N, C-alpha and C positions, 0 to 999 in steps of 0.2 A: 573271551570265547565263551559262550554260555553253556553250562552243564545240565543234564538232563534232572538231574534233583532238584533244579529250581523250579520246574514245571510240575513235579510230579505232585498231585493232588489238587492242583488250581484248575479255577474255570476261566476261560477267555471269552470273550464275544469280538466276532470278528465281522465287521461290516464289508459290503462289497466281497462278498466271500465267493461268489460263482464264476469268478474271473479275474485276471489279471492280478494287481498285488494283493487284493482281497485272498482270493485263492491261495497264492502263494505263501501269504502269511499262516492261513490252516495247514497247509502243508509242514511250513517249517516248525508251527507248534506242534502238529501231531509229530513229526519227526523228533522233537525233542521230549516227549513224554510228556504233554499236557495232557492233565486228569480228562476236564472234559470241554466240549466246544459248544459255543451258540454261535450260529451263524446266519447272518440277514443279509438278504440281497434281493432285488426285484426281481433277477431272474431265478424260479424255483426250479426249473429243468437243469440249469447249471449248480444249484445247490445239491439237488438230488444226482448229479454226474459224480460230484468229488467223493473220492474213493480215499476215505481217512479209516487208520485202524484205532484212534481213541473214541469213545464215546461222545455222540453229536447229541444236546440233550434237549436241542430245539434248532428247525431250520424255518425261517421266517422268510416268505417271500411279502415283501412290505414296502411301500414307499410314503414319504410325506412332501406335500409342496410346502414350500418355505415362502411366505410373501412378504416382501422387504417393504412395509409401509407402505404399498400402494392399494390396502385395504383395511377398512378399522372394523368390518363387521366380523363380530366373532364367529358366525359359521364360516365364513370365508376363510378367516386365519385359521383355523381346526379343521380344514377339509382335507380331505385324503383322495387323490386321483392319479391314475396311470401318467407316466411321462412320454 
């Protein structure tokens, strides 16, 4: 079992934080006294809807497309686009 003192003063980054396992993880850390959270997800409204008691130092709605060898163009490999 994890005690609250393990998370006091710590910062955690949670991806997929707007729903599902990511949201559950953010709540779990919040319940255990995490110092601060950084939340990332494609769903900005879902991030904003999370009701957490700990300080959230960043809520980022972002996405990155991963190309697996199908393109060698640097512009293509570094592109961002919605899913």
